[in-house]
Backbone as a printed PyTorch tensor [residue, N CA C, xyz], in Angstrom:
tensor([[[  6.5920,  -7.5050, -18.8470],
         [  7.0110,  -6.4380, -17.9520],
         [  6.0960,  -6.4010, -16.7380]],

        [[  6.5710,  -5.7520, -15.7120],
         [  5.7840,  -5.5950, -14.4980],
         [  5.9660,  -4.1760, -13.9900]],

        [[  4.8510,  -3.4840, -13.8370],
         [  4.9120,  -2.1140, -13.3270],
         [  3.8900,  -1.9250, -12.2330]],

        [[  4.2910,  -1.2170, -11.2000],
         [  3.3870,  -0.8300, -10.1270],
         [  3.3860,   0.6790, -10.0470]],

        [[  2.2120,   1.2710, -10.2060],
         [  2.1060,   2.7180, -10.1590],
         [  1.3640,   3.1710,  -8.9310]],

        [[  2.0760,   3.8650,  -8.0360],
         [  1.4430,   4.3840,  -6.8250],
         [  1.0730,   5.8460,  -7.0060]],

        [[  0.0410,   6.2650,  -6.3010],
         [ -0.3650,   7.6640,  -6.2980],
         [ -1.1540,   7.9380,  -5.0280]],

        [[ -1.3950,   9.2210,  -4.7750],
         [ -2.2420,   9.5980,  -3.6510],
         [ -1.5190,  10.1830,  -2.4670]],

        [[ -0.1960,  10.1710,  -2.4920],
         [  0.5370,  10.7560,  -1.3760],
         [  0.4140,  12.2730,  -1.3770]],

        [[  0.9210,  12.8740,  -0.3170],
         [  0.8630,  14.3260,  -0.2250],
         [  1.2590,  14.8080,   1.1480]],

        [[  1.1430,  16.1120,   1.3390],
         [  1.4420,  16.7450,   2.6260],
         [  0.1410,  17.1530,   3.2920]],

        [[ -0.0830,  16.6640,   4.5000],
         [ -1.3340,  16.9220,   5.2070],
         [ -1.0420,  17.2840,   6.6560]],

        [[ -2.1050,  17.6800,   7.3530],
         [ -2.0150,  17.9920,   8.7730],
         [ -2.3830,  16.7520,   9.5940]],

        [[ -1.9040,  16.7100,  10.8120],
         [ -2.2810,  15.6240,  11.7120],
         [ -3.8050,  15.5660,  11.8310]],

        [[ -4.3390,  14.3510,  11.7830],
         [ -5.7750,  14.1520,  11.8470],
         [ -6.4470,  14.0510,  10.4890]],

        [[ -5.7340,  14.4360,   9.4460],
         [ -6.2920,  14.3550,   8.0900],
         [ -6.2600,  12.9190,   7.5700]],

        [[ -6.8230,  12.7500,   6.3770],
         [ -6.8800,  11.4420,   5.7300],
         [ -6.2880,  11.5160,   4.3330]],

        [[ -5.8100,  10.3890,   3.8600],
         [ -5.3420,  10.2410,   2.4880],
         [ -5.7310,   8.8580,   1.9980]],

        [[ -5.8390,   8.7230,   0.6840],
         [ -6.0370,   7.4060,   0.0930],
         [ -4.9610,   7.1690,  -0.9480]],

        [[ -4.1710,   6.1500,  -0.7390],
         [ -3.1460,   5.7590,  -1.6860],
         [ -3.7080,   4.7140,  -2.6470]],

        [[ -3.2290,   4.7800,  -3.8810],
         [ -3.6360,   3.8150,  -4.8950],
         [ -2.4030,   3.1510,  -5.4860]],

        [[ -2.5770,   1.8980,  -5.8720],
         [ -1.5100,   1.1590,  -6.5440],
         [ -2.1460,   0.3400,  -7.6560]],

        [[ -1.6360,   0.5280,  -8.8590],
         [ -2.1420,  -0.2130, -10.0090],
         [ -1.0200,  -1.0690, -10.5750]],

        [[ -1.3000,  -2.3580, -10.7100],
         [ -0.3440,  -3.2910, -11.2940],
         [ -0.6340,  -3.4390, -12.7790]],

        [[  0.3740,  -3.2700, -13.6030],
         [  0.1820,  -3.3960, -15.0430],
         [  1.3470,  -4.1750, -15.6530]],

        [[  1.1000,  -4.6820, -16.8560],
         [  2.1140,  -5.4860, -17.5200],
         [  1.7150,  -6.9440, -17.5720]],

        [[  2.3580,  -7.6710, -18.4570],
         [  1.9590,  -9.0530, -18.7050],
         [  2.2550,  -9.9810, -17.5330]],

        [[  3.0530,  -9.5360, -16.5910],
         [  3.3520, -10.3490, -15.4170],
         [  2.1200, -10.5520, -14.5460]],

        [[  1.2360,  -9.5770, -14.5770],
         [  0.0850,  -9.6060, -13.6720],
         [ -1.1920,  -9.9750, -14.4170]],

        [[ -2.0020, -10.7810, -13.7470],
         [ -3.2540, -11.2110, -14.3460],
         [ -4.3690, -11.1120, -13.3280]],

        [[ -5.5320, -10.7170, -13.8020],
         [ -6.7090, -10.6560, -12.9480],
         [ -7.0120, -12.0140, -12.3280]],

        [[ -6.6040, -13.0970, -13.0120],
         [ -6.9650, -14.4400, -12.5730],
         [ -5.8380, -15.1360, -11.8150]],

        [[ -4.8490, -14.3630, -11.3860],
         [ -3.7320, -14.9510, -10.6510],
         [ -4.0940, -15.0110,  -9.1760]],

        [[ -4.6240, -16.1540,  -8.7580],
         [ -5.1380, -16.2810,  -7.4000],
         [ -4.0480, -16.2180,  -6.3370]],

        [[ -2.8140, -16.3060,  -6.7630],
         [ -1.6970, -16.3010,  -5.8170],
         [ -1.1310, -14.9010,  -5.6170]],

        [[ -1.7900, -13.9010,  -6.1450],
         [ -1.2490, -12.5440,  -6.1500],
         [ -1.6950, -11.7500,  -4.9210]],

        [[ -0.7970, -11.5750,  -3.9850],
         [ -1.0480, -10.7250,  -2.8280],
         [ -0.5690,  -9.3080,  -3.1330]],

        [[ -1.2590,  -8.3370,  -2.5750],
         [ -0.8350,  -6.9440,  -2.7170],
         [ -0.6980,  -6.3300,  -1.3240]],

        [[  0.1930,  -5.3870,  -1.2020],
         [  0.3900,  -4.8100,   0.1200],
         [  1.1080,  -3.4790,   0.0630]],

        [[  1.2410,  -2.8870,   1.2320],
         [  1.9110,  -1.6000,   1.3860],
         [  2.9800,  -1.7030,   2.4720]],

        [[  4.0820,  -1.0740,   2.1810],
         [  5.1650,  -0.9130,   3.1390],
         [  5.5070,   0.5680,   3.1970]],

        [[  6.2460,   0.9600,   4.2190],
         [  6.6780,   2.3540,   4.3020],
         [  8.0820,   2.4380,   4.8680]],

        [[  8.7470,   3.5130,   4.5110],
         [ 10.0960,   3.7370,   4.9930],
         [ 10.2720,   5.1990,   5.3440]],

        [[ 10.5140,   5.4480,   6.6200],
         [ 10.7780,   6.8040,   7.0850],
         [ 12.2780,   7.0750,   6.9880]],

        [[ 12.6770,   8.3370,   6.9230],
         [ 14.1040,   8.6720,   6.8320],
         [ 14.8980,   8.0570,   7.9790]],

        [[ 15.9810,   7.3720,   7.6470],
         [ 16.8490,   6.7790,   8.6540],
         [ 16.3280,   5.5010,   9.2710]],

        [[ 15.2090,   4.9830,   8.7480],
         [ 14.6290,   3.7700,   9.3210],
         [ 14.5200,   2.6770,   8.2640]],

        [[ 14.3210,   1.4570,   8.7610],
         [ 14.1280,   0.3250,   7.8670],
         [ 12.7280,   0.3850,   7.2400]],

        [[ 12.6130,  -0.2360,   6.0790],
         [ 11.2890,  -0.3530,   5.4730],
         [ 10.4600,  -1.2980,   6.3350]],

        [[  9.1930,  -0.9280,   6.5740],
         [  8.3500,  -1.7460,   7.4430],
         [  7.0140,  -2.0510,   6.7910]],

        [[  6.4740,  -3.1760,   7.1990],
         [  5.1740,  -3.6210,   6.7140],
         [  4.0740,  -2.7050,   7.2230]],

        [[  3.0900,  -2.4390,   6.3730],
         [  1.9310,  -1.6410,   6.7720],
         [  0.6500,  -2.4720,   6.6840]],

        [[  0.3840,  -3.0380,   5.5190],
         [ -0.8560,  -3.7900,   5.3350],
         [ -0.7230,  -4.6810,   4.1090]],

        [[ -1.5400,  -5.7520,   4.0670],
         [ -1.5650,  -6.6180,   2.9060],
         [ -2.9760,  -7.1460,   2.7160]],

        [[ -3.2450,  -7.5930,   1.4980],
         [ -4.5570,  -8.1280,   1.1670],
         [ -4.3760,  -9.2280,   0.1370]],

        [[ -5.1440, -10.2950,   0.2820],
         [ -4.9870, -11.3970,  -0.6530],
         [ -5.8430, -11.1730,  -1.9020]],

        [[ -5.8020, -12.1370,  -2.8160],
         [ -6.5020, -11.9990,  -4.0960],
         [ -8.0030, -11.8180,  -3.8940]],

        [[ -8.5570, -12.5330,  -2.9280],
         [-10.0070, -12.4770,  -2.7300],
         [-10.4690, -11.1050,  -2.2360]],

        [[ -9.5510, -10.3930,  -1.6040],
         [ -9.9400,  -9.1150,  -1.0180],
         [-10.5670,  -9.2510,   0.3540]],

        [[-10.6720, -10.4820,   0.8210],
         [-11.3170, -10.7440,   2.1070],
         [-10.3030, -10.7870,   3.2450]],

        [[ -9.1850, -11.3990,   2.9990],
         [ -8.1720, -11.5960,   4.0340],
         [ -7.1640, -10.4610,   4.0230]],

        [[ -7.0870,  -9.7750,   5.1540],
         [ -6.1740,  -8.6380,   5.2850],
         [ -5.3750,  -8.7660,   6.5760]],

        [[ -4.2650,  -8.0470,   6.6290],
         [ -3.5050,  -7.9500,   7.8660],
         [ -2.8670,  -6.5690,   7.9180]],

        [[ -2.6250,  -6.1200,   9.1600],
         [ -2.1250,  -4.7580,   9.3630],
         [ -1.0170,  -4.7490,  10.4180]],

        [[ -0.1470,  -3.7830,  10.2860],
         [  0.8040,  -3.5190,  11.3550],
         [  0.0480,  -2.9510,  12.5510]],

        [[  0.5440,  -3.2420,  13.7430],
         [ -0.1300,  -2.7570,  14.9490],
         [ -0.2660,  -1.2350,  14.9530]],

        [[  0.7370,  -0.5560,  14.4240],
         [  0.7580,   0.9100,  14.4740],
         [ -0.3590,   1.5590,  13.6630]],

        [[ -0.9480,   0.8070,  12.7260],
         [ -1.9590,   1.4060,  11.8540],
         [ -3.3410,   0.7730,  12.0170]],

        [[ -3.4390,  -0.2690,  12.8230],
         [ -4.7320,  -0.9400,  13.0090],
         [ -5.7690,   0.0400,  13.5090]],

        [[ -6.9400,  -0.0310,  12.9060],
         [ -8.0280,   0.8490,  13.3110],
         [ -8.0150,   2.1990,  12.6140]],

        [[ -6.9050,   2.5340,  11.9510],
         [ -6.8140,   3.8170,  11.2480],
         [ -6.6830,   3.6330,   9.7390]],

        [[ -6.0000,   2.5730,   9.3160],
         [ -5.7740,   2.3240,   7.8970],
         [ -6.6500,   1.1550,   7.4450]],

        [[ -7.1070,   1.2330,   6.1960],
         [ -7.8960,   0.1610,   5.6120],
         [ -7.3790,  -0.1370,   4.2140]],

        [[ -7.0540,  -1.3940,   3.9770],
         [ -6.6120,  -1.7990,   2.6420],
         [ -7.7700,  -2.4830,   1.9380]],

        [[ -7.9810,  -2.1450,   0.6820],
         [ -9.0410,  -2.7530,  -0.1040],
         [ -8.5240,  -3.1170,  -1.4820]],

        [[ -9.3210,  -3.9550,  -2.1510],
         [ -8.9170,  -4.4270,  -3.4840],
         [-10.1830,  -4.6610,  -4.2790]],

        [[-10.4650,  -3.8380,  -5.2600],
         [-11.6910,  -3.9920,  -6.0380],
         [-11.6650,  -5.2480,  -6.8950]],

        [[-12.7670,  -5.5420,  -7.5230],
         [-12.9130,  -6.7930,  -8.2740],
         [-11.9590,  -6.9140,  -9.4560]],

        [[-11.4070,  -5.7940,  -9.8990],
         [-10.4410,  -5.8750, -10.9940],
         [ -9.1760,  -6.6050, -10.5830]],

        [[ -8.9230,  -6.6430,  -9.2650],
         [ -7.8190,  -7.4270,  -8.6690],
         [ -6.4370,  -6.8670,  -8.9200]],

        [[ -6.2880,  -5.9120,  -9.8270],
         [ -4.9630,  -5.3930, -10.1410],
         [ -4.7200,  -4.0320,  -9.5140]],

        [[ -5.6140,  -3.6270,  -8.6430],
         [ -5.5050,  -2.3440,  -7.9550],
         [ -5.7010,  -2.5790,  -6.4680]],

        [[ -4.9740,  -1.8300,  -5.6680],
         [ -5.2350,  -1.8410,  -4.2410],
         [ -5.2170,  -0.4200,  -3.7280]],

        [[ -6.0370,  -0.1700,  -2.7160],
         [ -6.1190,   1.1430,  -2.1120],
         [ -5.7480,   1.0400,  -0.6320]],

        [[ -5.1480,   2.0840,  -0.1250],
         [ -4.8790,   2.1750,   1.3030],
         [ -5.4990,   3.4740,   1.8060]],

        [[ -6.5880,   3.3330,   2.5250],
         [ -7.2340,   4.4880,   3.1270],
         [ -6.5870,   4.7240,   4.4850]],

        [[ -6.0800,   5.9390,   4.6780],
         [ -5.3640,   6.2640,   5.9100],
         [ -6.0940,   7.4030,   6.6100]],

        [[ -6.6490,   7.1040,   7.7630],
         [ -7.3780,   8.0930,   8.5500],
         [ -6.5900,   8.4970,   9.7860]],

        [[ -6.9360,   9.6500,  10.3220],
         [ -6.3240,  10.1250,  11.5560],
         [ -4.7960,  10.0330,  11.5040]],

        [[ -4.2420,  10.5900,  10.4680],
         [ -2.7940,  10.5290,  10.2740],
         [ -2.0530,  11.3070,  11.3580]],

        [[ -0.8890,  10.8000,  11.7040],
         [ -0.0340,  11.4520,  12.6900],
         [  1.3470,  11.6950,  12.0710]],

        [[  2.1480,  12.5580,  12.6720],
         [  3.5010,  12.7840,  12.1320],
         [  4.3190,  11.4950,  12.0390]],

        [[  4.0120,  10.5270,  12.8920],
         [  4.7370,   9.2510,  12.8550],
         [  4.4310,   8.4390,  11.5940]],

        [[  3.4020,   8.8240,  10.8740],
         [  3.0690,   8.1470,   9.6180],
         [  3.8550,   8.7120,   8.4410]],

        [[  4.6130,   9.7530,   8.6630],
         [  5.4130,  10.3450,   7.5950],
         [  6.4360,   9.3420,   7.0830]],

        [[  6.3880,   9.0780,   5.7860],
         [  7.2750,   8.0840,   5.1800],
         [  7.0310,   8.0340,   3.6820]],

        [[  7.9130,   7.3190,   2.9990],
         [  7.6630,   6.9510,   1.6150],
         [  6.8890,   5.6410,   1.6650]],

        [[  5.7610,   5.5920,   1.0010],
         [  4.9140,   4.4050,   0.9930],
         [  5.0980,   3.6520,  -0.3220]],

        [[  5.3650,   2.3500,  -0.2000],
         [  5.6330,   1.5070,  -1.3570],
         [  4.5720,   0.4180,  -1.4860]],

        [[  4.1590,   0.2150,  -2.7000],
         [  3.2730,  -0.8840,  -3.0080],
         [  4.1120,  -2.1190,  -3.3200]],

        [[  3.6530,  -3.2590,  -2.8440],
         [  4.3360,  -4.5140,  -3.1340],
         [  3.3420,  -5.5480,  -3.6150]],

        [[  3.7280,  -6.2470,  -4.6560],
         [  2.9390,  -7.3700,  -5.1450],
         [  3.7970,  -8.6240,  -5.0270]],

        [[  3.1960,  -9.6710,  -4.4900],
         [  3.9050, -10.9440,  -4.3800],
         [  3.1430, -12.0120,  -5.1420]],

        [[  3.8610, -12.6680,  -6.0570],
         [  3.2720, -13.7630,  -6.8390],
         [  4.2130, -14.9490,  -6.7580]],

        [[  3.7270, -16.0090,  -6.1840],
         [  4.5060, -17.2600,  -6.0770],
         [  5.9080, -16.9910,  -5.5410]],

        [[  5.9500, -16.1980,  -4.5000],
         [  7.2060, -15.9390,  -3.8030],
         [  8.0820, -14.8600,  -4.4160]],

        [[  7.6870, -14.3010,  -5.5460],
         [  8.4660, -13.2400,  -6.1830],
         [  7.8470, -11.8940,  -5.8300]],

        [[  8.6720, -10.9550,  -5.3890],
         [  8.1950,  -9.6370,  -4.9900],
         [  8.4520,  -8.5950,  -6.0560]],

        [[  7.4660,  -7.7440,  -6.2460],
         [  7.5810,  -6.6110,  -7.1570],
         [  7.2650,  -5.3540,  -6.3650]],

        [[  8.0640,  -4.3050,  -6.5840],
         [  7.9130,  -3.0710,  -5.8130],
         [  7.6490,  -1.8880,  -6.7210]],

        [[  6.8480,  -0.9590,  -6.2030],
         [  6.6580,   0.2970,  -6.8940],
         [  7.7340,   1.2900,  -6.5080]],

        [[  7.6530,   2.4840,  -7.0830],
         [  8.6530,   3.5240,  -6.8410],
         [  8.3770,   4.3040,  -5.5570]],

        [[  7.1610,   4.2040,  -5.0580],
         [  6.8240,   4.8720,  -3.8040],
         [  6.0960,   6.1840,  -4.0040]],

        [[  5.3360,   6.5450,  -2.9940],
         [  4.6540,   7.8370,  -2.9680],
         [  4.8400,   8.4200,  -1.5690]],

        [[  5.2050,   9.6920,  -1.5120],
         [  5.5760,  10.3050,  -0.2430],
         [  4.3430,  10.7970,   0.5170]],

        [[  4.3180,  10.4720,   1.7950],
         [  3.2860,  10.9800,   2.6980],
         [  3.9930,  11.7630,   3.7940]],

        [[  3.5940,  13.0150,   3.9480],
         [  4.1820,  13.8680,   4.9800],
         [  3.0610,  14.4350,   5.8380]],

        [[  3.1500,  14.2040,   7.1360],
         [  2.1220,  14.6600,   8.0650],
         [  2.7510,  15.6270,   9.0480]],

        [[  2.2190,  16.8240,   9.1050],
         [  2.7460,  17.8320,  10.0260],
         [  1.7980,  18.0120,  11.2060]],

        [[  2.3740,  18.3870,  12.3260],
         [  1.5580,  18.5240,  13.5490],
         [  0.9600,  19.9160,  13.6620]]])
């Protein structure tokens, strides 16, 4: 089985911070799977799902959407099966459902999402 559990969403004011967490569990995922990328996407009402950030197995190589560069930080502790998304200086434009994605050898796994709502 493969499960992704997201948490950390909530309703905040503009300028606040949140940290999202995603834990991968199940026999599909292994700490030693060097091909396992983890990332975050988001989908606002009426819009397409969009890329936010990703991190490779090593935790060293990351990439971000332009809209979040300098404000969001993705990390991955040594356990390798968890990823965090630290979101600073949130704006109403960041309001969306945030989804965790794991990619292993070209196969994508998605979580159920965690809602982030930012009010001005």
